[in-house]
N, C-alpha and C positions, 0 to 999 in steps of 0.2 A: 598558866598561873597568874594570879594578881597578887601583888604586894602592895598593901597601902601603907604608907609611911606618914604619920602625922608626928611632926617634930617643931620645936622651937630651939633657937641657939641664939645666945646673946653674951656679950662680955659683962662681967660683973665688976670690972675695975674702970670703967670709963665715965661713971658718974650717972645722973639720974635719968637722963635721956641718952639712949643707945641707937635712935633710928638711922643715924648715919651707918653704924656697924651692921644693923639689921639689913639695911639697903644693900649692902655688899653680899649678905647671905642670899637675899632674895634674887639679886642678879645672877649669883651662880647657879641657883635653881632653875631661873628662867633660861639661862644658856645652856642648861642641860638637856633641853629638847624634850624632856618628860613633861606629860600632863600633871598640871599642879592646880591647887586653889590655895589663895592666901586668905587666912581669917584673921581677926584681931588679935587672936592668941597663939597662932602657929600657922604652919603651912602642911598642906595634904599633898602628898606626891604619890603617883601610881607607876610601878614598874612591872616587868614581867620575871625579874629575878631578885633575889634577896640581896646578892651580891650588889647589884646596881643601887639598890637603896643605901646600903651600908656605904658604898663608894663615894655617894653622893653627900652623906653625913661627913664623911672625912674630907672631901673637898671644902665643904663649907667651913669646917673648922680650920683648914690650911688658909682659907681667906681671912679669917680673923685673926689668925696667927702673924699672917704677913702685915696686917693692919696695926700690929703692935699689942694686941690684946694679950694680957698675962694670965688672965683667969676667965674661963668660959663656962656658962652653965648650958647644958643640954637636956631637953626631955623629949624622948622618942616612945611612940607606940606603933605597933605592927600588927597590921591584919593580912596574913599570908593564907590564901586559899588557891588549891589546886582545881582545874577545870573551870576557872573564871576567867573572863577578861573584862576590861571596861567596868571595874569593881566601883569606882567613884560615882558612876553614872547608875549602874544597876542597884546599888543599895539604896539611893535615893528614890529610883522608880519603884522600888518594893515598898517604901513607905507610902509613896504617893497613891499606890493600888489600894492601900488599905484605909487612907484617912483623906486623899484628895490633895490638892496642890498645897505645896511648902513653900517656905523662904529658905532659899540656899544660898 
């Protein structure tokens, strides 16, 4: 199974720039050992179980809670597909076959 999670999470009570807090979230994702891609608007993570993805979201929230964040905004999208692995790469490869090289 491939579970692709695209999410963003940040505090809304820490002012205009929240890169310090977002960096803590990205460090938690990196430390998970799961494959991920950082984008300007969020992060994509791949797991082989839905529970792993949701546990990672919980851990990221806990990091912000420990950093003193009183209000946290999170946006999540999930693509859950049985019988597939390496979904981050295979989805891009499918588009490349149709239109050629893309910027990723």
